[in-house]
PQR file of N, CA, C, O and H, with PARSE charges and radii, in Angstrom:
ATOM      1  N   MET A   1      74.548 -47.261  48.779 -0.4000 1.5000
ATOM      2  CA  MET A   1      74.804 -48.451  48.026 -0.0000 2.0000
ATOM      3  C   MET A   1      73.831 -48.547  46.841  0.5500 1.7000
ATOM      4  O   MET A   1      74.205 -48.992  45.756 -0.5500 1.4000
ATOM      5  N   LEU A   2      72.605 -48.132  47.059 -0.4000 1.5000
ATOM      6  CA  LEU A   2      71.631 -48.154  45.973 -0.0000 2.0000
ATOM      7  C   LEU A   2      72.006 -47.163  44.879  0.5500 1.7000
ATOM      8  O   LEU A   2      71.859 -47.450  43.691 -0.5500 1.4000
ATOM      9  H   LEU A   2      72.301 -47.770  47.940  0.4000 1.0000
ATOM     10  N   ALA A   3      72.484 -46.010  45.284 -0.4000 1.5000
ATOM     11  CA  ALA A   3      72.891 -45.001  44.292 -0.0000 2.0000
ATOM     12  C   ALA A   3      74.089 -45.491  43.483  0.5500 1.7000
ATOM     13  O   ALA A   3      74.218 -45.137  42.311 -0.5500 1.4000
ATOM     14  H   ALA A   3      72.604 -45.776  46.249  0.4000 1.0000
ATOM     15  N   ASP A   4      74.956 -46.286  44.073 -0.4000 1.5000
ATOM     16  CA  ASP A   4      76.108 -46.809  43.338 -0.0000 2.0000
ATOM     17  C   ASP A   4      75.686 -47.820  42.272  0.5500 1.7000
ATOM     18  O   ASP A   4      76.409 -48.028  41.298 -0.5500 1.4000
ATOM     19  H   ASP A   4      74.851 -46.574  45.025  0.4000 1.0000
ATOM     20  N   GLY A   5      74.532 -48.444  42.446 -0.4000 1.5000
ATOM     21  CA  GLY A   5      74.063 -49.441  41.488 -0.0000 2.0000
ATOM     22  C   GLY A   5      73.215 -48.855  40.378  0.5500 1.7000
ATOM     23  O   GLY A   5      72.704 -49.597  39.539 -0.5500 1.4000
ATOM     24  H   GLY A   5      73.944 -48.275  43.238  0.4000 1.0000
ATOM     25  N   THR A   6      73.053 -47.541  40.353 -0.4000 1.5000
ATOM     26  CA  THR A   6      72.268 -46.892  39.301 -0.0000 2.0000
ATOM     27  C   THR A   6      73.135 -45.889  38.557  0.5500 1.7000
ATOM     28  O   THR A   6      74.211 -45.513  39.024 -0.5500 1.4000
ATOM     29  H   THR A   6      73.468 -46.938  41.035  0.4000 1.0000
ATOM     30  N   ARG A   7      72.662 -45.466  37.411 -0.4000 1.5000
ATOM     31  CA  ARG A   7      73.402 -44.499  36.609 -0.0000 2.0000
ATOM     32  C   ARG A   7      72.966 -43.082  36.985  0.5500 1.7000
ATOM     33  O   ARG A   7      71.788 -42.848  37.257 -0.5500 1.4000
ATOM     34  H   ARG A   7      71.788 -45.771  37.032  0.4000 1.0000
ATOM     35  N   PRO A   8      73.906 -42.140  37.003 -0.5600 1.5000
ATOM     36  CA  PRO A   8      73.539 -40.745  37.276  0.2800 2.0000
ATOM     37  C   PRO A   8      72.496 -40.250  36.276  0.5500 1.7000
ATOM     38  O   PRO A   8      72.569 -40.558  35.087 -0.5500 1.4000
ATOM     39  N   GLY A   9      71.539 -39.490  36.763 -0.4000 1.5000
ATOM     40  CA  GLY A   9      70.472 -38.990  35.921 -0.0000 2.0000
ATOM     41  C   GLY A   9      69.289 -39.923  35.820  0.5500 1.7000
ATOM     42  O   GLY A   9      68.251 -39.553  35.272 -0.5500 1.4000
ATOM     43  H   GLY A   9      71.480 -39.239  37.729  0.4000 1.0000
ATOM     44  N   ASN A  10      69.429 -41.130  36.340 -0.4000 1.5000
ATOM     45  CA  ASN A  10      68.361 -42.125  36.272 -0.0000 2.0000
ATOM     46  C   ASN A  10      68.102 -42.711  37.651  0.5500 1.7000
ATOM     47  O   ASN A  10      67.590 -43.825  37.763 -0.5500 1.4000
ATOM     48  H   ASN A  10      70.273 -41.431  36.785  0.4000 1.0000
ATOM     49  N   ARG A  11      68.446 -41.983  38.695 -0.4000 1.5000
ATOM     50  CA  ARG A  11      68.347 -42.506  40.052 -0.0000 2.0000
ATOM     51  C   ARG A  11      67.031 -42.185  40.733  0.5500 1.7000
ATOM     52  O   ARG A  11      66.622 -42.899  41.648 -0.5500 1.4000
ATOM     53  H   ARG A  11      68.862 -41.078  38.605  0.4000 1.0000
ATOM     54  N   GLY A  12      66.363 -41.131  40.309 -0.4000 1.5000
ATOM     55  CA  GLY A  12      65.178 -40.656  41.013 -0.0000 2.0000
ATOM     56  C   GLY A  12      64.096 -41.704  41.155  0.5500 1.7000
ATOM     57  O   GLY A  12      63.570 -41.908  42.250 -0.5500 1.4000
ATOM     58  H   GLY A  12      66.695 -40.550  39.565  0.4000 1.0000
ATOM     59  N   GLY A  13      63.757 -42.367  40.073 -0.4000 1.5000
ATOM     60  CA  GLY A  13      62.700 -43.378  40.112 -0.0000 2.0000
ATOM     61  C   GLY A  13      63.072 -44.568  40.968  0.5500 1.7000
ATOM     62  O   GLY A  13      62.246 -45.087  41.718 -0.5500 1.4000
ATOM     63  H   GLY A  13      64.183 -42.202  39.183  0.4000 1.0000
ATOM     64  N   THR A  14      64.310 -44.998  40.855 -0.4000 1.5000
ATOM     65  CA  THR A  14      64.767 -46.145  41.626 -0.0000 2.0000
ATOM     66  C   THR A  14      64.795 -45.828  43.116  0.5500 1.7000
ATOM     67  O   THR A  14      64.328 -46.625  43.929 -0.5500 1.4000
ATOM     68  H   THR A  14      64.981 -44.576  40.245  0.4000 1.0000
ATOM     69  N   LEU A  15      65.339 -44.671  43.477 -0.4000 1.5000
ATOM     70  CA  LEU A  15      65.389 -44.292  44.892 -0.0000 2.0000
ATOM     71  C   LEU A  15      63.991 -44.032  45.454  0.5500 1.7000
ATOM     72  O   LEU A  15      63.708 -44.389  46.598 -0.5500 1.4000
ATOM     73  H   LEU A  15      65.718 -44.024  42.816  0.4000 1.0000
ATOM     74  N   GLY A  16      63.120 -43.416  44.663 -0.4000 1.5000
ATOM     75  CA  GLY A  16      61.754 -43.192  45.115 -0.0000 2.0000
ATOM     76  C   GLY A  16      61.010 -44.499  45.326  0.5500 1.7000
ATOM     77  O   GLY A  16      60.279 -44.652  46.304 -0.5500 1.4000
ATOM     78  H   GLY A  16      63.349 -43.126  43.734  0.4000 1.0000
ATOM     79  N   ASN A  17      61.193 -45.433  44.417 -0.4000 1.5000
ATOM     80  CA  ASN A  17      60.576 -46.755  44.550 -0.0000 2.0000
ATOM     81  C   ASN A  17      61.079 -47.467  45.800  0.5500 1.7000
ATOM     82  O   ASN A  17      60.304 -48.083  46.532 -0.5500 1.4000
ATOM     83  H   ASN A  17      61.787 -45.309  43.622  0.4000 1.0000
ATOM     84  N   TYR A  18      62.371 -47.376  46.033 -0.4000 1.5000
ATOM     85  CA  TYR A  18      62.967 -47.999  47.226 -0.0000 2.0000
ATOM     86  C   TYR A  18      62.381 -47.400  48.500  0.5500 1.7000
ATOM     87  O   TYR A  18      62.001 -48.137  49.410 -0.5500 1.4000
ATOM     88  H   TYR A  18      63.001 -46.876  45.439  0.4000 1.0000
ATOM     89  N   HIS A  19      62.305 -46.087  48.573 -0.4000 1.5000
ATOM     90  CA  HIS A  19      61.798 -45.442  49.784 -0.0000 2.0000
ATOM     91  C   HIS A  19      60.311 -45.720  49.996  0.5500 1.7000
ATOM     92  O   HIS A  19      59.870 -45.890  51.133 -0.5500 1.4000
ATOM     93  H   HIS A  19      62.614 -45.489  47.834  0.4000 1.0000
ATOM     94  N   PHE A  20      59.546 -45.766  48.923 -0.4000 1.5000
ATOM     95  CA  PHE A  20      58.123 -46.076  49.058 -0.0000 2.0000
ATOM     96  C   PHE A  20      57.911 -47.465  49.639  0.5500 1.7000
ATOM     97  O   PHE A  20      57.169 -47.634  50.606 -0.5500 1.4000
ATOM     98  H   PHE A  20      59.904 -45.627  48.000  0.4000 1.0000
ATOM     99  N   TRP A  21      58.568 -48.463  49.042 -0.4000 1.5000
ATOM    100  CA  TRP A  21      58.360 -49.833  49.507 -0.0000 2.0000
ATOM    101  C   TRP A  21      58.980 -50.073  50.878  0.5500 1.7000
ATOM    102  O   TRP A  21      58.503 -50.929  51.623 -0.5500 1.4000
ATOM    103  H   TRP A  21      59.171 -48.325  48.256  0.4000 1.0000
ATOM    104  N   THR A  22      60.026 -49.342  51.226 -0.4000 1.5000
ATOM    105  CA  THR A  22      60.580 -49.433  52.572 -0.0000 2.0000
ATOM    106  C   THR A  22      59.576 -48.912  53.592  0.5500 1.7000
ATOM    107  O   THR A  22      59.425 -49.492  54.667 -0.5500 1.4000
ATOM    108  H   THR A  22      60.413 -48.646  50.620  0.4000 1.0000
ATOM    109  N   SER A  23      58.891 -47.828  53.263 -0.4000 1.5000
ATOM    110  CA  SER A  23      57.874 -47.277  54.159 -0.0000 2.0000
ATOM    111  C   SER A  23      56.697 -48.227  54.320  0.5500 1.7000
ATOM    112  O   SER A  23      56.211 -48.434  55.432 -0.5500 1.4000
ATOM    113  H   SER A  23      59.013 -47.357  52.389  0.4000 1.0000
ATOM    114  N   VAL A  24      56.240 -48.802  53.224 -0.4000 1.5000
ATOM    115  CA  VAL A  24      55.123 -49.752  53.289 -0.0000 2.0000
ATOM    116  C   VAL A  24      55.512 -50.978  54.115  0.5500 1.7000
ATOM    117  O   VAL A  24      54.744 -51.430  54.964 -0.5500 1.4000
ATOM    118  H   VAL A  24      56.635 -48.634  52.320  0.4000 1.0000
ATOM    119  N   ALA A  25      56.692 -51.506  53.866 -0.4000 1.5000
ATOM    120  CA  ALA A  25      57.144 -52.688  54.602 -0.0000 2.0000
ATOM    121  C   ALA A  25      57.323 -52.380  56.083  0.5500 1.7000
ATOM    122  O   ALA A  25      57.040 -53.233  56.924 -0.5500 1.4000
ATOM    123  H   ALA A  25      57.317 -51.139  53.176  0.4000 1.0000
ATOM    124  N   SER A  26      57.785 -51.185  56.418 -0.4000 1.5000
ATOM    125  CA  SER A  26      57.954 -50.813  57.821 -0.0000 2.0000
ATOM    126  C   SER A  26      56.613 -50.752  58.542  0.5500 1.7000
ATOM    127  O   SER A  26      56.500 -51.187  59.688 -0.5500 1.4000
ATOM    128  H   SER A  26      58.016 -50.492  55.735  0.4000 1.0000
ATOM    129  N   GLY A  27      55.611 -50.218  57.880 -0.4000 1.5000
ATOM    130  CA  GLY A  27      54.285 -50.157  58.485 -0.0000 2.0000
ATOM    131  C   GLY A  27      53.718 -51.538  58.751  0.5500 1.7000
ATOM    132  O   GLY A  27      53.172 -51.790  59.825 -0.5500 1.4000
ATOM    133  H   GLY A  27      55.703 -49.865  56.949  0.4000 1.0000
ATOM    134  N   PHE A  28      53.841 -52.435  57.781 -0.4000 1.5000
ATOM    135  CA  PHE A  28      53.360 -53.796  57.989 -0.0000 2.0000
ATOM    136  C   PHE A  28      54.196 -54.545  59.012  0.5500 1.7000
ATOM    137  O   PHE A  28      53.673 -55.396  59.732 -0.5500 1.4000
ATOM    138  H   PHE A  28      54.285 -52.231  56.909  0.4000 1.0000
ATOM    139  N   ALA A  29      55.475 -54.246  59.088 -0.4000 1.5000
ATOM    140  CA  ALA A  29      56.343 -54.912  60.061 -0.0000 2.0000
ATOM    141  C   ALA A  29      55.905 -54.615  61.489  0.5500 1.7000
ATOM    142  O   ALA A  29      55.960 -55.492  62.351 -0.5500 1.4000
ATOM    143  H   ALA A  29      55.900 -53.555  58.504  0.4000 1.0000
ATOM    144  N   VAL A  30      55.473 -53.391  61.742 -0.4000 1.5000
ATOM    145  CA  VAL A  30      54.994 -53.038  63.080 -0.0000 2.0000
ATOM    146  C   VAL A  30      53.740 -53.830  63.414  0.5500 1.7000
ATOM    147  O   VAL A  30      53.613 -54.359  64.519 -0.5500 1.4000
ATOM    148  H   VAL A  30      55.428 -52.678  61.042  0.4000 1.0000
ATOM    149  N   LEU A  31      52.817 -53.914  62.470 -0.4000 1.5000
ATOM    150  CA  LEU A  31      51.582 -54.664  62.706 -0.0000 2.0000
ATOM    151  C   LEU A  31      51.844 -56.157  62.899  0.5500 1.7000
ATOM    152  O   LEU A  31      51.335 -56.768  63.839 -0.5500 1.4000
ATOM    153  H   LEU A  31      52.920 -53.485  61.573  0.4000 1.0000
ATOM    154  N   ILE A  32      52.625 -56.725  62.023 -0.4000 1.5000
ATOM    155  CA  ILE A  32      52.923 -58.154  62.107 -0.0000 2.0000
ATOM    156  C   ILE A  32      53.724 -58.462  63.360  0.5500 1.7000
ATOM    157  O   ILE A  32      53.488 -59.481  64.009 -0.5500 1.4000
ATOM    158  H   ILE A  32      53.038 -56.229  61.259  0.4000 1.0000
ATOM    159  N   GLY A  33      54.670 -57.593  63.710 -0.4000 1.5000
ATOM    160  CA  GLY A  33      55.451 -57.789  64.938 -0.0000 2.0000
ATOM    161  C   GLY A  33      54.574 -57.803  66.168  0.5500 1.7000
ATOM    162  O   GLY A  33      54.807 -58.596  67.080 -0.5500 1.4000
ATOM    163  H   GLY A  33      54.862 -56.765  63.183  0.4000 1.0000
ATOM    164  N   GLY A  34      53.563 -56.936  66.217 -0.4000 1.5000
ATOM    165  CA  GLY A  34      52.640 -56.926  67.349 -0.0000 2.0000
ATOM    166  C   GLY A  34      51.860 -58.220  67.462  0.5500 1.7000
ATOM    167  O   GLY A  34      51.682 -58.748  68.559 -0.5500 1.4000
ATOM    168  H   GLY A  34      53.374 -56.291  65.476  0.4000 1.0000
ATOM    169  N   TYR A  35      51.392 -58.737  66.329 -0.4000 1.5000
ATOM    170  CA  TYR A  35      50.665 -60.005  66.356 -0.0000 2.0000
ATOM    171  C   TYR A  35      51.565 -61.167  66.759  0.5500 1.7000
ATOM    172  O   TYR A  35      51.135 -62.060  67.490 -0.5500 1.4000
ATOM    173  H   TYR A  35      51.537 -58.309  65.437  0.4000 1.0000
ATOM    174  N   ILE A  36      52.800 -61.163  66.291 -0.4000 1.5000
ATOM    175  CA  ILE A  36      53.730 -62.233  66.656 -0.0000 2.0000
ATOM    176  C   ILE A  36      53.995 -62.211  68.162  0.5500 1.7000
ATOM    177  O   ILE A  36      54.027 -63.262  68.802 -0.5500 1.4000
ATOM    178  H   ILE A  36      53.149 -60.438  65.697  0.4000 1.0000
ATOM    179  N   ILE A  37      54.183 -61.030  68.722 -0.4000 1.5000
ATOM    180  CA  ILE A  37      54.446 -60.926  70.157 -0.0000 2.0000
ATOM    181  C   ILE A  37      53.233 -61.386  70.960  0.5500 1.7000
ATOM    182  O   ILE A  37      53.388 -62.073  71.970 -0.5500 1.4000
ATOM    183  H   ILE A  37      54.157 -60.176  68.203  0.4000 1.0000
ATOM    184  N   ASP A  38      52.028 -61.017  70.524 -0.4000 1.5000
ATOM    185  CA  ASP A  38      50.822 -61.449  71.234 -0.0000 2.0000
ATOM    186  C   ASP A  38      50.590 -62.945  71.114  0.5500 1.7000
ATOM    187  O   ASP A  38      50.179 -63.597  72.073 -0.5500 1.4000
ATOM    188  H   ASP A  38      51.903 -60.459  69.704  0.4000 1.0000
ATOM    189  N   TRP A  39      50.857 -63.487  69.928 -0.4000 1.5000
ATOM    190  CA  TRP A  39      50.558 -64.895  69.671 -0.0000 2.0000
ATOM    191  C   TRP A  39      51.635 -65.820  70.242  0.5500 1.7000
ATOM    192  O   TRP A  39      51.318 -66.850  70.838 -0.5500 1.4000
ATOM    193  H   TRP A  39      51.192 -62.957  69.149  0.4000 1.0000
ATOM    194  N   LEU A  40      52.877 -65.460  70.065 -0.4000 1.5000
ATOM    195  CA  LEU A  40      53.977 -66.298  70.538 -0.0000 2.0000
ATOM    196  C   LEU A  40      54.675 -65.563  71.694  0.5500 1.7000
ATOM    197  O   LEU A  40      54.018 -65.140  72.645 -0.5500 1.4000
ATOM    198  H   LEU A  40      53.134 -64.623  69.581  0.4000 1.0000
ATOM    199  N   THR A  41      55.963 -65.416  71.615 -0.4000 1.5000
ATOM    200  CA  THR A  41      56.704 -64.647  72.619 -0.0000 2.0000
ATOM    201  C   THR A  41      57.612 -63.664  71.898  0.5500 1.7000
ATOM    202  O   THR A  41      57.777 -63.729  70.680 -0.5500 1.4000
ATOM    203  H   THR A  41      56.497 -65.760  70.842  0.4000 1.0000
ATOM    204  N   ILE A  42      58.186 -62.773  72.648 -0.4000 1.5000
ATOM    205  CA  ILE A  42      59.063 -61.767  72.042 -0.0000 2.0000
ATOM    206  C   ILE A  42      60.340 -62.399  71.492  0.5500 1.7000
ATOM    207  O   ILE A  42      60.964 -61.840  70.591 -0.5500 1.4000
ATOM    208  H   ILE A  42      58.052 -62.721  73.637  0.4000 1.0000
ATOM    209  N   ASP A  43      60.733 -63.552  72.022 -0.4000 1.5000
ATOM    210  CA  ASP A  43      61.928 -64.237  71.498 -0.0000 2.0000
ATOM    211  C   ASP A  43      61.781 -64.580  70.016  0.5500 1.7000
ATOM    212  O   ASP A  43      62.740 -64.467  69.252 -0.5500 1.4000
ATOM    213  H   ASP A  43      60.225 -64.006  72.754  0.4000 1.0000
ATOM    214  N   VAL A  44      60.593 -64.993  69.616 -0.4000 1.5000
ATOM    215  CA  VAL A  44      60.361 -65.376  68.224 -0.0000 2.0000
ATOM    216  C   VAL A  44      60.557 -64.177  67.299  0.5500 1.7000
ATOM    217  O   VAL A  44      61.062 -64.322  66.185 -0.5500 1.4000
ATOM    218  H   VAL A  44      59.814 -65.084  70.236  0.4000 1.0000
ATOM    219  N   LEU A  45      60.162 -63.008  67.759 -0.4000 1.5000
ATOM    220  CA  LEU A  45      60.336 -61.797  66.949 -0.0000 2.0000
ATOM    221  C   LEU A  45      61.810 -61.554  66.636  0.5500 1.7000
ATOM    222  O   LEU A  45      62.144 -61.163  65.517 -0.5500 1.4000
ATOM    223  H   LEU A  45      59.752 -62.890  68.663  0.4000 1.0000
ATOM    224  N   PHE A  46      62.684 -61.778  67.595 -0.4000 1.5000
ATOM    225  CA  PHE A  46      64.116 -61.582  67.366 -0.0000 2.0000
ATOM    226  C   PHE A  46      64.680 -62.638  66.420  0.5500 1.7000
ATOM    227  O   PHE A  46      65.545 -62.326  65.602 -0.5500 1.4000
ATOM    228  H   PHE A  46      62.412 -62.095  68.503  0.4000 1.0000
ATOM    229  N   TYR A  47      64.211 -63.874  66.516 -0.4000 1.5000
ATOM    230  CA  TYR A  47      64.675 -64.906  65.597 -0.0000 2.0000
ATOM    231  C   TYR A  47      64.231 -64.630  64.169  0.5500 1.7000
ATOM    232  O   TYR A  47      65.011 -64.800  63.232 -0.5500 1.4000
ATOM    233  H   TYR A  47      63.509 -64.127  67.181  0.4000 1.0000
ATOM    234  N   VAL A  48      62.986 -64.208  63.997 -0.4000 1.5000
ATOM    235  CA  VAL A  48      62.490 -63.883  62.661 -0.0000 2.0000
ATOM    236  C   VAL A  48      63.248 -62.682  62.097  0.5500 1.7000
ATOM    237  O   VAL A  48      63.609 -62.675  60.920 -0.5500 1.4000
ATOM    238  H   VAL A  48      62.352 -64.070  64.758  0.4000 1.0000
ATOM    239  N   SER A  49      63.487 -61.679  62.921 -0.4000 1.5000
ATOM    240  CA  SER A  49      64.234 -60.500  62.467 -0.0000 2.0000
ATOM    241  C   SER A  49      65.641 -60.881  62.030  0.5500 1.7000
ATOM    242  O   SER A  49      66.126 -60.397  61.008 -0.5500 1.4000
ATOM    243  H   SER A  49      63.194 -61.685  63.877  0.4000 1.0000
ATOM    244  N   ALA A  50      66.294 -61.736  62.788 -0.4000 1.5000
ATOM    245  CA  ALA A  50      67.647 -62.167  62.427 -0.0000 2.0000
ATOM    246  C   ALA A  50      67.646 -62.902  61.089  0.5500 1.7000
ATOM    247  O   ALA A  50      68.557 -62.723  60.281 -0.5500 1.4000
ATOM    248  H   ALA A  50      65.900 -62.130  63.618  0.4000 1.0000
ATOM    249  N   PHE A  51      66.638 -63.718  60.856 -0.4000 1.5000
ATOM    250  CA  PHE A  51      66.526 -64.436  59.590 -0.0000 2.0000
ATOM    251  C   PHE A  51      66.323 -63.467  58.429  0.5500 1.7000
ATOM    252  O   PHE A  51      66.949 -63.616  57.380 -0.5500 1.4000
ATOM    253  H   PHE A  51      65.898 -63.864  61.513  0.4000 1.0000
ATOM    254  N   ILE A  52      65.460 -62.484  58.610 -0.4000 1.5000
ATOM    255  CA  ILE A  52      65.203 -61.498  57.554 -0.0000 2.0000
ATOM    256  C   ILE A  52      66.450 -60.669  57.278  0.5500 1.7000
ATOM    257  O   ILE A  52      66.794 -60.442  56.117 -0.5500 1.4000
ATOM    258  H   ILE A  52      64.951 -62.363  59.462  0.4000 1.0000
ATOM    259  N   TYR A  53      67.135 -60.211  58.330 -0.4000 1.5000
ATOM    260  CA  TYR A  53      68.362 -59.428  58.139 -0.0000 2.0000
ATOM    261  C   TYR A  53      69.444 -60.249  57.455  0.5500 1.7000
ATOM    262  O   TYR A  53      70.168 -59.735  56.603 -0.5500 1.4000
ATOM    263  H   TYR A  53      66.855 -60.395  59.272  0.4000 1.0000
ATOM    264  N   GLY A  54      69.557 -61.506  57.819 -0.4000 1.5000
ATOM    265  CA  GLY A  54      70.540 -62.369  57.175 -0.0000 2.0000
ATOM    266  C   GLY A  54      70.241 -62.552  55.693  0.5500 1.7000
ATOM    267  O   GLY A  54      71.147 -62.525  54.860 -0.5500 1.4000
ATOM    268  H   GLY A  54      68.969 -61.923  58.511  0.4000 1.0000
ATOM    269  N   GLY A  55      68.953 -62.741  55.367 -0.4000 1.5000
ATOM    270  CA  GLY A  55      68.553 -62.889  53.967 -0.0000 2.0000
ATOM    271  C   GLY A  55      68.804 -61.631  53.164  0.5500 1.7000
ATOM    272  O   GLY A  55      69.270 -61.699  52.027 -0.5500 1.4000
ATOM    273  H   GLY A  55      68.216 -62.763  56.044  0.4000 1.0000
ATOM    274  N   SER A  56      68.498 -60.484  53.747 -0.4000 1.5000
ATOM    275  CA  SER A  56      68.728 -59.233  53.015 -0.0000 2.0000
ATOM    276  C   SER A  56      70.218 -58.949  52.860  0.5500 1.7000
ATOM    277  O   SER A  56      70.634 -58.407  51.836 -0.5500 1.4000
ATOM    278  H   SER A  56      68.119 -60.429  54.671  0.4000 1.0000
ATOM    279  N   ALA A  57      71.022 -59.301  53.850 -0.4000 1.5000
ATOM    280  CA  ALA A  57      72.471 -59.124  53.719 -0.0000 2.0000
ATOM    281  C   ALA A  57      73.027 -60.015  52.610  0.5500 1.7000
ATOM    282  O   ALA A  57      73.888 -59.595  51.838 -0.5500 1.4000
ATOM    283  H   ALA A  57      70.684 -59.741  54.681  0.4000 1.0000
ATOM    284  N   TRP A  58      72.526 -61.250  52.539 -0.4000 1.5000
ATOM    285  CA  TRP A  58      72.967 -62.168  51.490 -0.0000 2.0000
ATOM    286  C   TRP A  58      72.584 -61.636  50.111  0.5500 1.7000
ATOM    287  O   TRP A  58      73.383 -61.698  49.177 -0.5500 1.4000
ATOM    288  H   TRP A  58      71.826 -61.591  53.166  0.4000 1.0000
ATOM    289  N   MET A  59      71.350 -61.107  49.980 -0.4000 1.5000
ATOM    290  CA  MET A  59      70.914 -60.557  48.699 -0.0000 2.0000
ATOM    291  C   MET A  59      71.729 -59.323  48.326  0.5500 1.7000
ATOM    292  O   MET A  59      72.049 -59.125  47.154 -0.5500 1.4000
ATOM    293  H   MET A  59      70.701 -61.057  50.738  0.4000 1.0000
ATOM    294  N   THR A  60      72.065 -58.496  49.308 -0.4000 1.5000
ATOM    295  CA  THR A  60      72.861 -57.302  49.043 -0.0000 2.0000
ATOM    296  C   THR A  60      74.255 -57.674  48.573  0.5500 1.7000
ATOM    297  O   THR A  60      74.790 -57.036  47.666 -0.5500 1.4000
ATOM    298  H   THR A  60      71.804 -58.657  50.260  0.4000 1.0000
ATOM    299  N   LEU A  61      74.843 -58.679  49.165 -0.4000 1.5000
ATOM    300  CA  LEU A  61      76.171 -59.114  48.748 -0.0000 2.0000
ATOM    301  C   LEU A  61      76.165 -59.683  47.330  0.5500 1.7000
ATOM    302  O   LEU A  61      77.161 -59.575  46.614 -0.5500 1.4000
ATOM    303  H   LEU A  61      74.408 -59.197  49.901  0.4000 1.0000
ATOM    304  N   ARG A  62      75.064 -60.279  46.928 -0.4000 1.5000
ATOM    305  CA  ARG A  62      74.973 -60.855  45.583 -0.0000 2.0000
ATOM    306  C   ARG A  62      74.669 -59.821  44.510  0.5500 1.7000
ATOM    307  O   ARG A  62      74.867 -60.079  43.323 -0.5500 1.4000
ATOM    308  H   ARG A  62      74.255 -60.366  47.510  0.4000 1.0000
ATOM    309  N   MET A  63      74.184 -58.645  44.926 -0.4000 1.5000
ATOM    310  CA  MET A  63      73.810 -57.624  43.954 -0.0000 2.0000
ATOM    311  C   MET A  63      75.054 -57.124  43.222  0.5500 1.7000
ATOM    312  O   MET A  63      76.069 -56.803  43.840 -0.5500 1.4000
ATOM    313  H   MET A  63      74.023 -58.436  45.891  0.4000 1.0000
ATOM    314  N   GLN A  64      74.956 -57.066  41.930 -0.4000 1.5000
ATOM    315  CA  GLN A  64      76.061 -56.568  41.126 -0.0000 2.0000
ATOM    316  C   GLN A  64      75.612 -55.306  40.412  0.5500 1.7000
ATOM    317  O   GLN A  64      74.430 -55.139  40.108 -0.5500 1.4000
ATOM    318  H   GLN A  64      74.132 -57.327  41.428  0.4000 1.0000
ATOM    319  N   GLU A  65      76.547 -54.432  40.150 -0.4000 1.5000
ATOM    320  CA  GLU A  65      76.224 -53.195  39.452 -0.0000 2.0000
ATOM    321  C   GLU A  65      75.678 -53.509  38.063  0.5500 1.7000
ATOM    322  O   GLU A  65      76.217 -54.349  37.343 -0.5500 1.4000
ATOM    323  H   GLU A  65      77.506 -54.568  40.397  0.4000 1.0000
ATOM    324  N   GLY A  66      74.614 -52.829  37.707 -0.4000 1.5000
ATOM    325  CA  GLY A  66      74.010 -53.039  36.396 -0.0000 2.0000
ATOM    326  C   GLY A  66      72.849 -54.003  36.410  0.5500 1.7000
ATOM    327  O   GLY A  66      72.278 -54.280  35.355 -0.5500 1.4000
ATOM    328  H   GLY A  66      74.175 -52.147  38.292  0.4000 1.0000
ATOM    329  N   THR A  67      72.473 -54.530  37.573 -0.4000 1.5000
ATOM    330  CA  THR A  67      71.368 -55.480  37.618 -0.0000 2.0000
ATOM    331  C   THR A  67      70.056 -54.826  38.009  0.5500 1.7000
ATOM    332  O   THR A  67      69.016 -55.485  38.017 -0.5500 1.4000
ATOM    333  H   THR A  67      72.936 -54.306  38.430  0.4000 1.0000
ATOM    334  N   ILE A  68      70.085 -53.549  38.330 -0.4000 1.5000
ATOM    335  CA  ILE A  68      68.858 -52.857  38.715 -0.0000 2.0000
ATOM    336  C   ILE A  68      68.064 -52.545  37.458  0.5500 1.7000
ATOM    337  O   ILE A  68      68.637 -52.183  36.431 -0.5500 1.4000
ATOM    338  H   ILE A  68      70.930 -53.013  38.324  0.4000 1.0000
ATOM    339  N   GLU A  69      66.748 -52.685  37.537 -0.4000 1.5000
ATOM    340  CA  GLU A  69      65.883 -52.559  36.371 -0.0000 2.0000
ATOM    341  C   GLU A  69      66.024 -51.229  35.654  0.5500 1.7000
ATOM    342  O   GLU A  69      65.933 -51.182  34.427 -0.5500 1.4000
ATOM    343  H   GLU A  69      66.283 -52.980  38.372  0.4000 1.0000
ATOM    344  N   SER A  70      66.247 -50.137  36.396 -0.4000 1.5000
ATOM    345  CA  SER A  70      66.302 -48.827  35.743 -0.0000 2.0000
ATOM    346  C   SER A  70      67.513 -48.704  34.835  0.5500 1.7000
ATOM    347  O   SER A  70      67.499 -47.880  33.920 -0.5500 1.4000
ATOM    348  H   SER A  70      66.321 -50.176  37.392  0.4000 1.0000
ATOM    349  N   ASN A  71      68.542 -49.477  35.048 -0.4000 1.5000
ATOM    350  CA  ASN A  71      69.716 -49.410  34.178 -0.0000 2.0000
ATOM    351  C   ASN A  71      69.458 -50.051  32.810  0.5500 1.7000
ATOM    352  O   ASN A  71      70.097 -49.683  31.824 -0.5500 1.4000
ATOM    353  H   ASN A  71      68.553 -50.147  35.791  0.4000 1.0000
ATOM    354  N   ASP A  72      68.536 -50.994  32.749 -0.4000 1.5000
ATOM    355  CA  ASP A  72      68.272 -51.688  31.494 -0.0000 2.0000
ATOM    356  C   ASP A  72      67.624 -50.780  30.460  0.5500 1.7000
ATOM    357  O   ASP A  72      67.803 -50.994  29.261 -0.5500 1.4000
ATOM    358  H   ASP A  72      68.017 -51.292  33.550  0.4000 1.0000
ATOM    359  N   HIS A  73      66.869 -49.761  30.900 -0.4000 1.5000
ATOM    360  CA  HIS A  73      66.159 -48.888  29.980 -0.0000 2.0000
ATOM    361  C   HIS A  73      67.078 -47.854  29.339  0.5500 1.7000
ATOM    362  O   HIS A  73      66.734 -47.287  28.302 -0.5500 1.4000
ATOM    363  H   HIS A  73      66.723 -49.588  31.874  0.4000 1.0000
ATOM    364  N   THR A  74      68.236 -47.601  29.933 -0.4000 1.5000
ATOM    365  CA  THR A  74      69.125 -46.572  29.408 -0.0000 2.0000
ATOM    366  C   THR A  74      70.035 -47.110  28.308  0.5500 1.7000
ATOM    367  O   THR A  74      70.627 -46.324  27.567 -0.5500 1.4000
ATOM    368  H   THR A  74      68.516 -48.062  30.776  0.4000 1.0000
ATOM    369  N   GLN A  75      70.160 -48.421  28.185 -0.4000 1.5000
ATOM    370  CA  GLN A  75      71.084 -49.018  27.228 -0.0000 2.0000
ATOM    371  C   GLN A  75      70.320 -49.603  26.051  0.5500 1.7000
ATOM    372  O   GLN A  75      70.353 -50.813  25.824 -0.5500 1.4000
ATOM    373  H   GLN A  75      69.680 -49.059  28.786  0.4000 1.0000
ATOM    374  N   GLN A  76      69.632 -48.748  25.301 -0.4000 1.5000
ATOM    375  CA  GLN A  76      68.832 -49.257  24.173 -0.0000 2.0000
ATOM    376  C   GLN A  76      69.553 -49.106  22.873  0.5500 1.7000
ATOM    377  O   GLN A  76      69.024 -49.482  21.827 -0.5500 1.4000
ATOM    378  H   GLN A  76      69.605 -47.765  25.485  0.4000 1.0000
TER
END
């Protein structure tokens, strides 16, 4: 889906940026999830995850082709 929102020949930076920040967020998610489970209960972790997944699904549905930053630099 990310590749469909970028122009051919200009995807490398966008995909690399996506994978980097996904890796960073995954690492912090493990740490934060552990603290949430210790501090509250495991039920809260599932509710927070559902909220985050719902928000990301909503943002993905709103994304339109041509709104990614790397596309703006090619149309000068």
